[in-house]
C-alpha positions as CSV (number, residue, x, y, z in Angstrom):
1,M,0.0,-0.1,0.0
2,V,3.0,2.4,0.4
3,R,3.5,2.6,-3.3
4,T,-0.2,3.3,-3.9
5,R,-0.2,5.9,-1.4
6,V,2.8,7.6,-3.0
7,V,1.2,7.5,-6.4
8,Q,-2.1,9.0,-5.0
9,T,-0.2,11.7,-3.2
10,L,1.7,12.6,-6.3
11,F,-1.4,12.7,-8.4
12,A,-3.1,15.2,-6.1
13,Y,0.2,17.2,-5.6
14,Y,0.6,17.7,-9.4
15,Q,-2.9,18.9,-9.6
16,R,-2.0,21.9,-7.6
17,E,0.2,24.4,-9.1
18,D,0.9,26.1,-5.7
19,A,1.7,22.8,-3.7
20,S,5.1,22.4,-2.2
21,P,7.2,19.1,-1.6
22,A,6.7,19.8,2.1
23,E,2.9,19.8,1.8
24,A,3.3,16.6,-0.4
25,R,5.1,14.9,2.3
26,K,2.5,16.1,5.0
27,S,-0.2,14.8,2.8
28,L,1.5,11.4,2.4
29,Q,1.9,11.0,6.1
30,K,-1.8,11.9,6.5
31,S,-2.6,9.3,3.9
32,F,-1.0,6.5,5.9
33,E,-2.8,7.6,9.1
34,D,-6.1,7.5,7.0
35,L,-5.4,3.9,6.0
36,Y,-4.6,3.0,9.6
37,A,-7.8,4.8,10.9
38,L,-10.0,2.7,8.4
39,Y,-8.3,-0.4,10.1
40,I,-9.4,0.6,13.5
41,H,-12.6,2.0,12.5
42,L,-13.8,-1.4,11.0
43,F,-13.5,-2.9,14.2
44,G,-16.0,-0.4,15.6
45,F,-18.5,-1.7,13.1
46,A,-19.3,-4.7,15.5
47,N,-19.9,-2.6,18.5
48,E,-22.3,-0.3,16.4
49,L,-24.2,-3.3,15.3
50,I,-24.6,-4.6,18.7
51,K,-25.8,-1.2,20.1
52,Y,-28.3,-1.0,17.2
53,A,-29.5,-4.6,18.0
54,E,-30.0,-3.5,21.6
55,L,-32.0,-0.5,20.5
56,Q,-34.3,-2.7,18.4
57,I,-34.9,-4.8,21.7
58,E,-35.8,-1.6,23.7
59,E,-38.1,-0.5,20.9
60,N,-39.8,-3.9,20.7
61,R,-40.2,-4.0,24.6
62,A,-41.7,-0.4,24.5
63,R,-44.3,-1.5,21.8
64,A,-45.0,-4.8,23.8
65,K,-45.6,-2.7,26.9
66,A,-48.0,-0.2,25.0
67,T,-50.0,-3.0,23.7
68,H,-49.9,-5.0,26.8
69,S,-48.3,-8.0,24.9
70,A,-45.7,-10.5,26.2
71,Y,-42.1,-10.0,25.0
72,I,-39.2,-12.1,26.0
73,P,-36.2,-10.7,24.0
74,D,-33.3,-13.0,22.9
75,R,-30.2,-11.2,24.2
76,K,-27.8,-13.7,22.7
77,F,-26.4,-11.4,19.9
78,I,-26.1,-8.3,22.1
79,N,-24.2,-10.4,24.8
80,N,-21.8,-11.6,22.1
81,K,-18.5,-12.2,23.9
82,F,-16.4,-11.7,20.8
83,A,-17.8,-8.2,20.2
84,A,-17.3,-7.4,23.7
85,D,-13.6,-8.2,23.5
86,L,-13.3,-5.9,20.5
87,F,-15.0,-3.1,22.3
88,N,-12.9,-3.4,25.4
89,H,-9.6,-3.8,23.4
90,R,-7.3,-1.2,24.7
91,E,-5.4,-0.6,21.4
92,I,-8.6,-0.3,19.5
93,R,-10.2,2.1,22.1
94,H,-7.0,4.3,22.1
95,W,-6.8,4.7,18.5
96,T,-10.4,5.3,18.1
97,E,-10.2,8.1,20.5
98,E,-6.9,9.4,19.0
99,Y,-8.4,9.5,15.5
100,K,-11.7,10.7,16.9
101,L,-13.6,8.1,14.9
102,D,-17.3,7.6,15.1
103,W,-20.2,6.0,13.0
104,D,-22.5,8.8,13.2
105,A,-22.3,9.4,9.4
106,G,-22.2,5.9,8.7
107,M,-25.4,4.8,10.4
108,N,-27.1,3.5,7.2
109,A,-24.5,0.9,7.0
110,I,-25.6,-0.3,10.3
111,T,-29.3,-0.3,10.0
112,S,-29.0,-2.0,6.5
113,M,-26.7,-4.8,7.8
114,Y,-29.0,-5.5,10.7
115,K,-31.9,-6.0,8.4
116,L,-29.8,-8.1,6.1
117,L,-28.7,-10.4,9.0
118,Q,-32.3,-11.2,9.8
119,S,-32.4,-13.2,6.6
120,Q,-29.2,-14.9,6.9
121,P,-29.2,-18.6,7.6
122,F,-25.9,-18.5,9.5
123,F,-27.4,-15.8,11.8
124,L,-30.6,-17.5,12.2
125,N,-29.0,-20.7,13.3
126,Y,-26.8,-18.8,15.6
127,M,-29.8,-17.1,17.2
128,Q,-31.6,-20.6,17.6
129,Q,-28.8,-21.9,19.7
130,E,-29.6,-22.4,23.3
131,T,-26.1,-21.5,24.3
132,T,-23.1,-20.3,22.1
133,S,-19.4,-20.7,22.8
134,Y,-16.8,-18.1,22.2
135,E,-16.0,-19.6,18.9
136,D,-19.7,-19.4,17.9
137,D,-19.6,-15.7,18.9
138,R,-16.5,-15.0,16.9
139,H,-17.8,-17.2,13.8
140,V,-20.9,-15.1,13.4
141,F,-18.8,-11.8,13.1
142,R,-16.3,-13.4,10.9
143,R,-19.1,-14.2,8.6
144,I,-20.6,-10.8,8.7
145,Y,-17.2,-9.3,7.9
146,Q,-16.2,-11.9,5.4
147,D,-19.3,-12.4,3.5
148,L,-21.6,-9.4,4.0
149,L,-19.6,-6.4,4.3
150,P,-17.6,-6.7,0.8
151,N,-19.6,-5.4,-2.1
152,N,-22.3,-4.1,0.0
153,E,-23.6,-0.8,-1.5
154,S,-24.8,0.7,1.8
155,V,-21.2,0.0,3.4
156,H,-19.5,1.6,0.5
157,Q,-21.8,4.8,0.6
158,S,-21.5,5.1,4.2
159,L,-17.7,5.0,3.9
160,E,-17.8,7.9,1.4
161,D,-20.1,9.7,3.9
162,M,-17.6,9.2,6.6
163,E,-14.6,10.4,4.5
164,I,-16.2,13.7,4.4
165,A,-17.6,13.8,8.0
166,L,-14.3,12.5,9.5
167,D,-11.8,14.1,7.0
168,R,-10.4,11.0,5.7
169,N,-9.4,10.0,2.0
170,H,-9.5,6.7,0.0
171,W,-11.7,4.8,2.5
172,S,-14.1,3.5,-0.1
173,T,-11.3,2.5,-2.5
174,D,-9.0,0.9,0.2
175,F,-11.9,-0.8,2.0
176,E,-11.6,-4.4,0.9
177,V,-7.8,-4.4,1.2
178,V,-8.1,-3.1,5.0
179,L,-10.9,-5.4,5.6
180,S,-8.8,-8.4,4.8
181,Y,-6.3,-7.1,7.6
182,V,-9.2,-6.8,10.0
183,I,-10.4,-10.3,9.3
184,K,-6.8,-11.5,9.8
185,T,-6.7,-9.8,13.2
186,M,-10.0,-11.3,14.2
187,K,-8.6,-14.8,13.8
188,Q,-6.0,-14.0,16.6
189,F,-8.9,-13.9,19.2
190,K,-9.0,-17.3,20.7
191,K,-10.8,-17.2,24.0
192,E,-12.9,-14.8,25.9
193,G,-10.8,-11.9,27.3
194,D,-8.1,-12.2,24.7
195,E,-6.4,-9.0,23.6
196,P,-3.9,-9.7,20.7
197,R,-1.8,-6.9,19.2
198,L,-3.1,-5.1,16.4
199,L,-1.2,-5.0,13.2
200,P,1.3,-2.1,13.2
201,M,0.9,0.9,10.6
202,F,4.2,-0.2,9.2
203,E,6.2,-3.3,9.5
204,N,9.2,-1.2,10.3
205,E,10.6,2.4,10.1
206,D,12.2,1.6,6.6
207,E,8.8,1.1,5.2
208,L,7.9,4.7,6.0
209,N,11.2,6.1,5.0
210,F,11.1,4.4,1.7
211,G,7.6,6.0,1.0
212,M,8.9,9.4,2.0
213,D,12.0,9.1,-0.1
214,L,10.2,7.7,-3.2
215,L,7.9,10.7,-3.0
216,Q,10.8,13.2,-2.9
217,Q,12.8,11.5,-5.5
218,T,9.9,11.3,-7.9
219,I,9.4,15.1,-7.5
220,D,13.1,15.7,-7.9
221,H,13.5,13.7,-11.1
222,R,10.1,14.6,-12.6
223,D,11.4,16.7,-15.7
224,E,14.2,14.0,-16.4
225,Y,11.9,11.0,-16.3
226,S,9.2,12.9,-18.1
227,Q,11.5,13.2,-21.1
228,M,12.2,9.6,-21.2
229,I,8.6,8.8,-21.1
230,D,7.8,11.3,-23.9
231,K,10.6,9.9,-26.1
232,Y,8.7,6.4,-26.3
233,L,5.1,7.8,-26.7
234,H,5.5,7.4,-30.6
235,N,1.9,7.9,-32.0
236,W,0.6,9.2,-28.7
237,E,0.8,12.9,-28.1
238,A,2.1,13.6,-24.7
239,D,-1.0,15.7,-23.5
240,R,-3.2,12.6,-24.5
241,V,-1.7,10.3,-21.9
242,A,-3.9,9.8,-18.9
243,Y,-2.6,11.7,-16.1
244,M,-2.6,8.7,-13.7
245,D,-0.7,6.6,-16.2
246,R,2.0,9.3,-16.3
247,I,2.2,9.5,-12.5
248,I,2.4,5.7,-12.3
249,M,5.3,5.6,-14.8
250,L,7.1,8.4,-13.2
251,T,7.1,6.7,-9.8
252,A,7.9,3.4,-11.3
253,L,11.0,5.0,-13.2
254,T,12.0,6.6,-9.9
255,E,11.9,3.4,-7.9
256,I,13.8,1.4,-10.6
257,L,16.6,3.9,-11.1
258,Q,16.9,5.5,-7.6
259,F,16.4,2.3,-5.5
260,P,18.4,-0.3,-7.3
261,N,18.3,-2.6,-4.1
262,I,14.8,-3.4,-4.9
263,A,14.3,-6.3,-7.4
264,L,13.4,-5.0,-10.8
265,E,10.6,-7.6,-11.2
266,V,9.1,-6.6,-7.9
267,S,9.0,-2.9,-8.8
268,L,7.5,-3.5,-12.2
269,N,4.8,-5.9,-11.0
270,E,4.0,-3.7,-8.1
271,Y,3.1,-0.7,-10.7
272,I,1.4,-2.8,-13.2
273,E,-1.0,-3.8,-10.4
274,I,-1.5,-0.3,-9.3
275,A,-2.3,0.6,-12.9
276,K,-4.8,-2.3,-13.1
277,E,-6.5,-0.9,-10.0
278,Y,-6.6,2.7,-10.6
279,S,-6.3,3.4,-14.2
280,S,-8.2,2.5,-17.3
281,E,-8.7,-1.0,-18.5
282,K,-5.7,-1.3,-20.9
283,S,-3.4,1.2,-19.1
284,H,-1.4,-1.5,-17.5
285,L,-0.4,-2.7,-21.0
286,F,0.4,0.7,-22.3
287,I,2.6,1.4,-19.1
288,N,4.3,-1.9,-19.3
289,G,5.3,-1.3,-23.0
290,I,6.8,2.2,-22.2
291,L,8.7,1.1,-19.3
292,D,10.0,-2.0,-21.2
293,N,11.3,0.4,-23.8
294,I,13.0,2.7,-21.3
295,L,14.6,-0.1,-19.4
296,K,16.1,-1.7,-22.6
297,E,17.5,1.8,-23.5
298,Q,19.1,2.0,-20.2
299,N,20.4,-1.5,-20.3
300,I,18.3,-2.6,-17.5
301,N,17.0,-6.2,-17.8
302,G,13.9,-7.5,-16.1
303,I,10.8,-9.5,-16.5
304,T,7.5,-7.7,-17.5
305,N,4.0,-9.2,-17.5
């Protein structure tokens, strides 16, 4: 995700004529924090779902009282032990407060998910059990996160709404990647009261330094590497090349030429994948061809896909 963040930051940086490299570095740092904030925030979805379920019980109780009807609520879901561990997790609570995160602008995702749950066989089976183990409690949330959250229109819309409300960027586009890290972390909870360590923002300090260096080096070598790219456009006019494609090629060239300790194949494949994700359908083929020609001229041999 570091390379993706650098490309996104450069794309925004070059859209502003008055932006400075210092502002770009600050923007990149914030983008890393935004990514980690989403990781933390997604854990909070479980607690919000529990709170909404409890609200439904209270509303049902009030209706039953008003109509003098009998009502015995099933509190199995709101007493979910795994959800309680997520809520009480000290690191999650710390970062939630540090980043000032809340679901106020994302309640549509909560309400729609609760309604969707009522028709899911795995949830109905869970609610029909007389007693549930910790594994049962964890499993029902793993199914929610793994099966119901991805490709959910209400969730994606809520993420876009929360980006605005919480001043965050790229939450809707990064969602499924970050969700996979959340699910990976959930698997570390084995028994009631567990408090496994969260994944760090970076594996090590070198990862952050690499991102900052790559950003600065791309800015520094923009003119030089742009000339390399323009030389091989052939039938394409320079101003017809998609701006994102140009940013991806500039960043890729910078990494290949300024960071020779990184395997060429690794660098090329990373940027081809970024092009597939963030540019047009055939951009990765175009980018691959231009980079391949430049590397041949530079007598740099690698494998391109």
